[in-house]
BAFI-3210 file (N, C-alpha, C; in Angstrom, 3 decimals, decimal comma, padded with zeros to 6 digits):
// residues 87
n [1|2|3|4|5|6|7|8|9|10|11|12|13|14|15|16|17|18|19|20|21|22|23|24|25|26|27|28|29|30|31|32|33|34|35|36|37|38|39|40|41|42|43|44|45|46|47|48|49|50|51|52|53|54|55|56|57|58|59|60|61|62|63|64|65|66|67|68|69|70|71|72|73|74|75|76|77|78|79|80|81|82|83|84|85|86|87]
n.u [-038,878|-039,360|-036,675|-035,249|-036,302|-035,633|-032,774|-032,505|-033,561|-031,788|-029,354|-029,801|-029,899|-027,364|-026,305|-025,192|-022,184|-020,238|-017,782|-016,505|-016,568|-014,602|-013,337|-012,153|-010,608|-006,930|-004,966|-002,720|000,281|003,058|006,384|008,884|012,045|012,844|011,542|010,862|008,986|008,263|009,436|011,875|013,392|012,537|012,335|010,266|009,130|006,814|003,626|002,468|003,834|006,383|009,862|009,566|010,478|009,272|006,343|005,315|005,782|004,162|001,614|001,890|001,979|-000,594|-001,873|-003,038|-002,457|-004,064|-003,787|-001,387|001,239|003,590|005,737|007,284|009,743|012,001|014,163|014,185|012,550|009,867|008,017|004,823|002,762|-000,624|-001,935|-004,022|-005,503|-006,195|-009,128]
n.v [-001,440|-004,209|-005,038|-003,858|-005,167|-007,746|-007,552|-006,869|-009,186|-011,126|-010,070|-010,394|-013,179|-013,708|-013,817|-011,869|-010,533|-009,213|-006,676|-005,764|-007,838|-009,249|-007,314|-003,853|-002,459|-002,020|000,710|003,245|005,263|005,519|006,342|007,894|009,242|009,899|011,505|010,227|007,895|004,451|002,857|003,932|003,021|003,674|003,347|002,449|003,498|002,045|002,180|-000,622|-002,294|-001,983|-001,763|-001,402|-002,244|-001,136|000,000|-002,304|-004,200|-003,441|-003,992|-006,744|-007,552|-007,353|-004,906|-001,737|001,139|004,176|006,948|009,526|011,783|014,476|016,109|019,160|019,805|021,126|019,720|018,815|017,274|014,920|011,761|010,619|007,842|006,862|004,126|001,149|-001,750|-004,659|-006,451]
n.w [-008,128|-007,724|-008,299|-006,331|-004,090|-004,730|-004,533|-001,813|-000,491|-001,551|-000,438|002,323|002,437|002,019|-000,550|-002,035|-002,828|-000,467|-000,424|001,811|003,607|004,638|006,066|005,953|002,924|002,588|002,215|001,104|000,977|-001,318|-001,785|-003,831|-004,346|-006,728|-009,684|-011,843|-013,828|-013,384|-015,482|-015,610|-013,690|-011,087|-007,496|-004,682|-001,462|000,487|002,298|004,073|002,289|002,233|000,914|-002,628|-005,882|-008,118|-010,006|-011,141|-009,295|-007,266|-008,046|-008,383|-005,861|-004,906|-004,794|-006,079|-008,083|-007,488|-007,783|-008,486|-007,725|-008,292|-006,296|-004,786|-002,637|-000,018|-000,247|-002,947|-005,732|-005,492|-005,794|-005,380|-004,812|-004,580|-003,149|-003,326|-001,790|-003,837|-004,422]
ca.u [-039,328|-039,056|-035,326|-034,711|-036,751|-034,709|-031,435|-032,664|-033,686|-030,464|-028,363|-030,102|-029,573|-025,814|-026,153|-024,523|-020,682|-019,834|-016,438|-016,019|-016,905|-013,213|-012,718|-011,967|-009,494|-005,892|-004,557|-001,578|001,305|004,338|007,185|010,202|012,811|012,937|010,351|010,730|008,164|008,812|010,164|013,235|014,091|012,188|011,957|009,335|008,948|005,335|002,873|001,843|004,565|007,942|010,437|009,436|011,301|008,464|004,988|004,853|005,816|003,041|000,500|002,225|001,678|-002,039|-002,304|-003,123|-002,217|-005,261|-003,438|000,065|001,489|004,891|005,836|008,508|010,139|013,298|015,334|013,998|011,197|009,567|006,975|004,037|001,685|-001,634|-002,190|-005,220|-005,576|-007,170|-009,942]
ca.v [-001,767|-005,602|-005,178|-003,538|-006,169|-008,947|-007,193|-007,025|-010,568|-011,779|-009,613|-011,073|-014,471|-013,885|-014,126|-010,757|-010,601|-007,963|-006,474|-005,471|-008,905|-009,592|-006,089|-002,743|-002,540|-001,421|001,653|004,048|005,959|005,108|007,610|007,787|010,664|010,086|011,960|009,531|006,605|002,996|002,464|004,442|002,397|004,089|002,360|003,181|003,025|001,967|001,698|-002,002|-003,173|-001,678|-001,246|-002,109|-001,780|-000,418|-000,124|-003,626|-005,007|-003,035|-004,914|-008,221|-007,799|-007,389|-003,455|-001,078|002,673|005,013|008,340|009,913|013,324|014,947|017,155|019,829|020,067|021,867|018,695|018,553|016,740|013,490|011,071|009,906|006,988|006,450|002,718|000,547|-003,249|-005,151|-007,607]
ca.w [-006,906|-007,669|-008,274|-004,938|-003,273|-004,941|-003,946|-000,332|-000,179|-001,716|000,576|003,652|002,366|001,851|-001,859|-002,580|-002,355|000,195|-000,466|003,199|004,512|005,333|006,596|004,964|002,144|002,902|001,259|001,593|000,136|-001,716|-002,104|-004,436|-004,477|-008,172|-010,262|-013,219|-013,660|-013,146|-016,615|-015,571|-012,611|-009,793|-006,533|-003,734|000,003|000,519|003,423|003,903|001,360|002,471|-000,226|-003,875|-007,060|-009,119|-010,084|-011,447|-008,045|-006,379|-008,568|-008,061|-004,325|-004,703|-004,641|-007,435|-008,074|-007,813|-008,091|-008,339|-007,738|-008,043|-005,244|-004,646|-001,241|000,054|-000,701|-004,293|-006,063|-005,197|-006,558|-004,481|-005,425|-003,578|-003,502|-002,628|-001,941|-004,835|-004,016]
c.u [-038,950|-037,610|-034,767|-035,162|-035,911|-033,359|-031,498|-032,663|-032,289|-029,319|-028,679|-029,912|-028,046|-025,561|-025,412|-023,193|-020,490|-018,299|-015,765|-016,159|-015,670|-012,608|-012,358|-010,628|-008,287|-005,537|-003,459|-000,814|002,534|005,155|008,505|010,850|012,964|011,526|009,992|009,801|008,936|009,731|011,639|013,914|013,728|011,890|011,235|009,387|007,486|004,723|002,314|002,887|006,004|008,514|010,111|010,142|010,501|007,176|004,466|004,865|004,728|001,858|000,742|001,888|000,240|-002,524|-002,476|-002,882|-003,594|-004,889|-001,898|000,207|003,004|004,957|007,142|008,613|011,510|014,419|015,267|012,665|011,084|008,341|006,099|003,003|000,647|-002,013|-003,382|-005,009|-006,417|-007,887|-010,655]
c.v [-003,393|-005,803|-004,869|-004,578|-007,454|-008,797|-007,317|-008,345|-011,332|-011,291|-010,275|-012,497|-014,841|-014,188|-013,112|-010,649|-009,193|-007,839|-006,239|-006,632|-009,346|-008,461|-005,041|-002,959|-001,772|-000,420|002,511|004,813|005,203|006,360|007,185|009,254|010,927|010,606|011,155|008,254|005,444|002,583|002,902|004,059|002,958|003,166|003,148|002,559|003,114|001,625|000,301|-002,981|-003,018|-001,235|-002,008|-001,477|-001,059|-000,660|-001,603|-004,514|-004,666|-003,915|-006,297|-008,515|-007,664|-005,862|-002,892|000,489|003,414|006,373|008,493|011,410|013,602|016,205|017,673|020,097|020,815|020,964|018,443|018,073|015,307|013,194|010,335|009,142|006,767|005,011|002,098|-000,931|-003,602|-006,320|-008,150]
c.w [-006,731|-007,643|-006,893|-003,970|-003,449|-004,397|-002,358|000,167|-000,404|-000,764|001,950|003,564|002,141|000,531|-002,579|-001,970|-001,758|000,222|000,825|004,112|005,326|005,883|005,469|004,091|002,767|001,824|001,996|000,706|-000,240|-002,030|-002,795|-004,519|-005,928|-008,724|-011,678|-012,939|-013,625|-014,180|-016,539|-014,310|-011,177|-008,722|-005,464|-002,491|000,181|002,022|003,080|003,099|001,704|001,203|-001,525|-004,965|-008,132|-009,108|-010,363|-010,232|-007,072|-006,840|-008,240|-006,690|-003,968|-004,355|-006,035|-007,098|-008,437|-008,101|-007,824|-008,238|-007,635|-007,242|-005,162|-003,176|-001,232|-000,399|-002,126|-004,576|-005,541|-005,830|-005,642|-005,242|-004,292|-004,113|-002,667|-002,908|-002,953|-004,233|-005,113]
res [m|k|t|l|l|a|i|t|i|a|a|s|l|g|l|v|n|n|v|y|a|a|g|p|l|k|g|g|l|c|y|s|a|s|t|l|p|n|a|y|g|s|s|f|s|c|d|h|l|g|h|v|k|g|i|k|e|i|y|e|k|g|f|r|v|v|n|n|v|v|v|s|t|n|e|g|k|g|y|y|l|i|i|e|e|r|k]
***
């Protein structure tokens, strides 16, 4: 009970760092027609980032990969990354 009261007081005084104070985090998808991971030269087309040369560049631009999936389409296989802004 004391801990909850302390957190409530700290939050009301602005002492707790709110992740969403500057707005919600950005997130989106990256797509590559290659099913090979970054080490093999994959490049991606990403929401919020445009064209990037690999996973390393996604991290350098302030985003992180939260999930990935290989999909099959009529045109072949593709590689999707779900990315999220890092704060």
